[in-house]
VEXDRENBA-920823 format. One line per field, with one value per residue (C-alpha): residue number from 1; residue in one letter; x, y, z. Coordinates in pm, whole numbers, always signed. Layout:
BEGIN
k	(NUM,...)
r	(A,...)
x	(X,...)
y	(Y,...)
z	(Z,...)
//
This chain:
BEGIN
k	(1,2,3,4,5,6,7,8,9,10,11,12,13,14,15,16,17,18,19,20,21,22,23,24,25,26,27,28,29,30,31,32,33,34,35,36,37,38,39,40,41,42,43,44,45,46,47,48,49,50,51,52,53,54,55,56,57,58,59,60,61,62,63,64,65,66,67,68,69,70,71,72,73,74,75,76,77,78,79,80,81,82,83,84,85,86,87,88,89,90,91,92,93,94,95,96,97,98,99,100,101,102,103,104,105,106,107,108,109,110,111,112,113,114,115,116,117,118,119,120,121,122,123,124,125,126,127,128,129,130,131,132,133,134,135,136,137,138,139,140,141,142,143,144,145,146,147,148,149,150,151,152,153,154,155,156,157,158,159,160,161,162,163,164,165,166,167,168,169,170,171,172,173,174,175,176,177,178,179,180,181,182,183,184,185,186,187,188,189,190,191,192,193,194,195,196,197,198,199,200,201,202,203,204,205,206,207,208,209,210,211,212,213,214,215,216,217,218,219,220,221,222,223,224,225,226,227,228,229,230,231,232,233,234,235,236,237,238,239,240,241,242,243,244,245,246,247,248,249,250,251,252,253,254,255,256,257,258,259,260,261,262,263,264,265,266,267,268,269,270,271,272,273,274,275,276,277,278,279,280,281,282,283,284,285,286,287,288,289,290,291,292,293,294,295,296,297,298,299,300,301,302,303,304,305,306,307,308,309,310,311,312,313,314,315,316,317,318,319,320,321,322,323,324,325,326,327,328,329,330,331,332,333,334,335,336,337,338,339,340,341,342,343,344,345,346,347,348,349,350,351,352,353,354,355,356,357,358,359,360,361,362,363,364,365,366,367,368,369,370,371,372,373,374,375,376,377,378,379,380,381,382,383,384,385,386,387,388,389,390,391,392,393,394,395,396,397,398,399,400)
r	(X,X,X,X,X,X,X,X,X,X,X,X,X,X,X,X,X,X,X,X,X,X,X,X,X,X,X,X,X,X,X,X,X,X,X,X,X,X,X,X,X,X,X,X,X,X,X,X,X,X,X,X,X,X,X,X,X,X,X,X,X,X,X,X,X,X,X,X,X,X,X,X,X,X,X,X,X,X,X,X,X,X,X,X,X,X,X,X,X,X,X,X,X,X,X,X,X,X,X,X,X,X,X,X,X,X,X,X,X,X,X,X,X,X,X,X,X,X,X,X,X,X,X,X,X,X,X,X,X,X,X,X,X,X,X,X,X,X,X,X,X,X,X,X,X,X,X,X,X,X,X,X,X,X,X,X,X,X,X,X,X,X,X,X,X,X,X,X,X,X,X,X,X,X,X,X,X,X,X,X,X,X,X,X,X,X,X,X,X,X,X,X,X,X,X,X,X,X,X,X,X,X,X,X,X,X,X,X,X,X,X,X,X,X,X,X,X,X,X,X,X,X,X,X,X,X,X,X,X,X,X,X,X,X,X,X,X,X,X,X,X,X,X,X,X,X,X,X,X,X,X,X,X,X,X,X,X,X,X,X,X,X,X,X,X,X,X,X,X,X,X,X,X,X,X,X,X,X,X,X,X,X,X,X,X,X,X,X,X,X,X,X,X,X,X,X,X,X,X,X,X,X,X,X,X,X,X,X,X,X,X,X,X,X,X,X,X,X,X,X,X,X,X,X,X,X,X,X,X,X,X,X,X,X,X,X,X,X,X,X,X,X,X,X,X,X,X,X,X,X,X,X,X,X,X,X,X,X,X,X,X,X,X,X,X,X,X,X,X,X,X,X,X,X,X,X,X,X,X,X,X,X,X,X,X,X,X,X,X,X,X,X,X,X,X,X,X,X,X,X)
x	(+0,+100,+246,-5,+250,+349,+253,-40,-25,+297,+374,+559,+716,+902,+593,+417,+177,+311,+110,-10,-199,-520,-328,-95,-149,-135,+110,+126,-67,+134,+468,+369,+261,+573,+804,+635,+698,+1058,+1118,+974,+1223,+1517,+1550,+1684,+1620,+1388,+1421,+1106,+1139,+879,+892,+755,+910,+968,+1143,+846,+854,+477,+317,-19,-201,-118,+256,+232,+394,+581,+261,+66,+339,+424,+126,+367,+238,+523,+653,+1008,+1136,+1285,+1174,+1376,+1220,+1404,+1252,+1257,+1305,+1166,+1298,+1199,+1445,+1313,+1428,+1355,+1043,+867,+998,+692,+456,+635,+602,+228,+175,+410,+331,+596,+689,+897,+1218,+1245,+1590,+1636,+1854,+1829,+2188,+2223,+2543,+2332,+2077,+2369,+2518,+2179,+2138,+2490,+2403,+2063,+2159,+2420,+2707,+2579,+2241,+2049,+1938,+1675,+1491,+1278,+1521,+1239,+1202,+1564,+1760,+2096,+2277,+2080,+2142,+2515,+2514,+2359,+2600,+2896,+2756,+2731,+3041,+3281,+3058,+2973,+2609,+2448,+2244,+1983,+1746,+1413,+1164,+852,+767,+711,+497,+267,+247,+117,-91,-278,-623,-637,-389,-557,-612,-403,-520,-785,-872,-823,-486,-550,-365,-284,-454,-201,-277,-98,+209,+537,+583,+427,+544,+687,+909,+1020,+1110,+1307,+1497,+1596,+1701,+1919,+2091,+2150,+2312,+2534,+2652,+3009,+2898,+2620,+2356,+2099,+1821,+1703,+1523,+1269,+1163,+1056,+679,+705,+950,+701,+414,+619,+756,+414,+211,-3,-151,-321,-402,-250,-88,-284,-180,+50,-72,+118,+47,+243,+460,+809,+943,+1221,+1304,+1545,+1669,+1391,+1128,+927,+795,+553,+485,+147,-194,-325,-694,-668,-565,-833,-924,-773,-449,-414,-487,-220,+41,-35,-90,+263,+234,+417,+736,+990,+721,+489,+444,+418,+202,+317,+199,+338,+461,+666,+921,+1193,+1157,+1163,+1467,+1656,+1586,+1690,+2012,+2128,+2189,+2471,+2326,+2398,+2121,+2123,+1950,+1923,+2042,+1826,+1502,+1604,+1566,+1834,+1584,+1581,+1944,+2072,+1943,+2166,+2532,+2766,+2947,+2614,+2520,+2548,+2475,+2394,+2223,+1931,+1816,+1820,+1440,+1453,+1696,+1497,+1182,+1355,+1419,+1101,+1054,+889,+540,+582,+715,+410,+180,+362,+322,-47,-102,+69,-149,-465,-333,-243,-603,-722,-466,-569,-936,-837,-642,-941,-1173,-937,-926,-1302,-1352,-1070,-1180,-1528,-1375,-1528,-1225,-971,-679,-893,-1186,-931,-751,-1082,-1178,-858,-900,-1250,-1120,-845,-1088,-1304,-1015,-1011,-808,-762,-685,-665,-384,-29,-23,-261,-276,-25,-232,-136,-37,-207)
y	(+0,+361,+523,+776,+1056,+974,+1235,+1107,+1376,+1236,+896,+620,+370,+180,-2,-292,-215,+139,+421,+683,+998,+1076,+1349,+1095,+995,+634,+650,+280,+316,+618,+449,+118,+295,+512,+214,+27,+320,+349,-20,+27,+311,+128,+387,+294,+623,+912,+1261,+1469,+1840,+2078,+2345,+2399,+2459,+2827,+2771,+2937,+2949,+2901,+2657,+2560,+2244,+2090,+2117,+1979,+1649,+1603,+1665,+1410,+1147,+1186,+1355,+1625,+1974,+2199,+2453,+2313,+1959,+1689,+1328,+1034,+698,+370,+24,-50,+283,+636,+942,+1307,+1589,+1913,+2192,+2242,+2454,+2140,+1848,+1827,+1870,+1590,+1355,+1427,+1384,+1105,+737,+476,+422,+739,+814,+1176,+1326,+1638,+1834,+1992,+1949,+1797,+1627,+1437,+1341,+1227,+1010,+848,+773,+622,+392,+295,+254,-2,+87,+94,+229,+519,+816,+1018,+1349,+1583,+1846,+2103,+2101,+2165,+2488,+2485,+2513,+2229,+2006,+2081,+2001,+1658,+1603,+1678,+1465,+1158,+1226,+934,+706,+466,+580,+777,+1097,+1068,+1353,+1214,+1451,+1251,+1339,+1000,+1141,+1307,+978,+786,+1079,+1058,+1214,+1268,+1553,+1896,+2060,+2355,+2705,+2848,+3183,+3513,+3687,+4061,+4393,+4598,+4940,+5214,+5394,+5107,+5062,+5250,+5254,+5104,+4760,+4921,+5145,+4844,+4647,+4945,+4969,+4600,+4622,+4920,+4710,+4435,+4687,+4833,+4496,+4410,+4068,+4215,+3947,+3905,+3777,+3764,+3450,+3497,+3193,+3346,+3403,+3748,+3859,+3814,+3956,+4268,+4319,+4319,+4465,+4151,+3964,+3629,+3398,+3063,+3028,+3109,+3445,+3524,+3745,+3552,+3314,+3041,+3187,+3220,+3516,+3535,+3899,+3971,+4300,+4296,+4042,+3950,+3596,+3530,+3160,+3142,+2980,+3263,+3167,+3294,+3649,+3912,+4096,+4424,+4246,+4086,+4418,+4594,+4329,+4335,+4707,+4741,+4462,+4418,+4569,+4543,+4618,+4341,+4055,+3723,+3480,+3118,+2807,+2772,+2420,+2539,+2741,+2477,+2385,+2754,+2818,+2523,+2650,+3006,+2883,+2733,+3083,+3328,+3436,+3497,+3427,+3622,+3446,+3439,+3105,+3133,+3087,+2891,+2513,+2275,+2151,+2489,+2575,+2250,+2330,+2638,+2568,+2686,+2943,+3109,+3173,+3485,+3381,+3600,+3497,+3722,+3841,+4215,+4210,+4076,+4355,+4628,+4506,+4547,+4919,+5119,+5452,+5755,+5656,+5298,+5425,+5645,+5350,+5133,+5392,+5438,+5060,+5048,+5330,+5144,+4826,+5010,+5133,+4770,+4662,+4947,+4853,+4494,+4584,+4787,+4494,+4254,+4481,+4464,+4096,+3908,+3993,+3864,+3530,+3588,+3526,+3256,+3249,+3132,+3373,+3652,+3570,+3565,+3903,+4080,+3937,+4089,+4428,+4428,+4321,+4624,+4859,+5008,+4817,+4508,+4194,+3959,+3870,+3787,+3468,+3284,+3463,+3346,+3511,+3409,+3129,+2994)
z	(+0,-56,+252,+382,+353,-8,-267,-468,-735,-892,-1044,-859,-1099,-824,-698,-867,-1024,-1076,-920,-1171,-1070,-1265,-1453,-1623,-1987,-2104,-2395,-2485,-2813,-2934,-2857,-3016,-3337,-3350,-3293,-3578,-3813,-3690,-3769,-4119,-4178,-4019,-3739,-3394,-3213,-3299,-3149,-3094,-3001,-2855,-3127,-3479,-3822,-3735,-3402,-3226,-2847,-2833,-3073,-3217,-3106,-3446,-3371,-3019,-3120,-2793,-2596,-2800,-2772,-2402,-2234,-2109,-2195,-2073,-2325,-2343,-2372,-2592,-2624,-2755,-2840,-2910,-2959,-2586,-2409,-2406,-2224,-2182,-2108,-1956,-1725,-1354,-1418,-1537,-1328,-1102,-1398,-1587,-1287,-1288,-1662,-1773,-1736,-1656,-2022,-1989,-1801,-1689,-1744,-1533,-1774,-2119,-2236,-2580,-2453,-2200,-2469,-2688,-2411,-2343,-2716,-2740,-2452,-2596,-2964,-3077,-3312,-3671,-3558,-3715,-3507,-3686,-3666,-3876,-4014,-4028,-3648,-3552,-3574,-3748,-3412,-3252,-3554,-3529,-3155,-3218,-3503,-3271,-2987,-3215,-3429,-3464,-3255,-3537,-3533,-3816,-3771,-4042,-4129,-4249,-4407,-4331,-3971,-3806,-3523,-3778,-3964,-3661,-3530,-3863,-3891,-3514,-3565,-3544,-3886,-4011,-3917,-4149,-3989,-4169,-4209,-4198,-4242,-3934,-3967,-4066,-3737,-3556,-3777,-3750,-4127,-4438,-4551,-4866,-4649,-4444,-4757,-4892,-4561,-4568,-4935,-4846,-4577,-4837,-5073,-4802,-4669,-4761,-4892,-5107,-5033,-5310,-5082,-4723,-4603,-4320,-4117,-3783,-3791,-3631,-3904,-4189,-3980,-3898,-4250,-4421,-4131,-4133,-3837,-3774,-3483,-3578,-3234,-2917,-2761,-3058,-3345,-3614,-3904,-4083,-4357,-4502,-4699,-4957,-5026,-5313,-5464,-5720,-5607,-5296,-5244,-4959,-4890,-4722,-4760,-4977,-4948,-4588,-4682,-4626,-4947,-4820,-4724,-5066,-5233,-5027,-5112,-5484,-5539,-5678,-5936,-6158,-6012,-5731,-5468,-5590,-5341,-5524,-5327,-5327,-5146,-4792,-4869,-5170,-4970,-4974,-5343,-5438,-5218,-5364,-5715,-5623,-5462,-5793,-5932,-5866,-5530,-5162,-4909,-4580,-4290,-3911,-3774,-3458,-3654,-3963,-3958,-4077,-4339,-4517,-4448,-4596,-4948,-4978,-5071,-4792,-5010,-5096,-4733,-4522,-4163,-3862,-3541,-3636,-3977,-4057,-4026,-3669,-3576,-3754,-3578,-3240,-3295,-3240,-3417,-3253,-3364,-3237,-2903,-2867,-2947,-2694,-2418,-2497,-2482,-2141,-2011,-2117,-1957,-1635,-1608,-1622,-1358,-1123,-1164,-1085,-769,-641,-715,-530,-225,-206,-296,-122,+235,+144,+38,-305,-526,-611,-857,-1147,-1108,-1048,-1372,-1558,-1412,-1517,-1868,-1876,-1759,-2022,-2293,-2208,-2292,-2640,-2906,-2687,-2889,-2589,-2346,-2456,-2244,-2016,-1681,-1421,-1154,-802,-570,-260)
//
């Protein structure tokens, strides 16, 4: 029997049968299906990250592969599955949560170092084995770290473009976003998208390496550049897209049926010409990039947001690499109008917070409020403020 003092909200895999709290997910079916697919592909270990193809910190339900496979819903982690073992690596913020959500198919590794993941893999996979991952879910730096960790070990790091988790998730996987992508009203933008494009092209011209194109993979880069917004990821006003901006052309890879009429009109007002945005299918970004990279070109990109899958189609000598693209850096510098808009937004938010504090002073002594109803109330107060588009993350309201 469980000792009376033992915590019942976390798993205990040392007893027989193992004790699982009601918050744990049974992952037997997911693991069995994934292992079958791995065998079919001749893969001995498969690495599953917690991000999407744009290295987003927050992701859509559709990209929550690690959550679906493990039951663990924290925002950061890495899973590795072999034929007879499965392990999850995450940082100290999430150790308790992982012990509540994982079943006993999973070992919890209390670190996030790729070296430690590499060592575990070397122990679990025999020499001659294949270790695989989806190259569109790993940044260039992370790919290189795995490559180094496994180098000279007699195991092969094998990128495989079919995502094996998606394959076994099948039609249970949430559908792609279909909501409208809209233009931000001019009153809320620091400059027009045409001015922003001109500014980036000027940086290209002035750069000593004279890049012929800038590749944008971070979702906020494309949203900022074209003054467009969407809601593909909860709490984040972005949409799935890539951009390839050259000296004379602009290619936007996006599901164009989702563009609001006014947005499409704004993007295509300058057609034909150097300020004409050519709309291409989201899924064509890599093919287009590979074709472009065959010419006499230099592609400028930010390594923090570009996946190995895209990076690997550009020959090394045609690359200009920075940690962040010129768009990410330009976005970080706010002009006078943007600063004014920021201050005004903070004033409106402060009004909501002051209303909330007054409400708390009245309600808490009456025993009328808990963390959840409090969080809901502040959301309501913020929503009532002019121009509110919802919170930027789910309220982390209080403790105890």
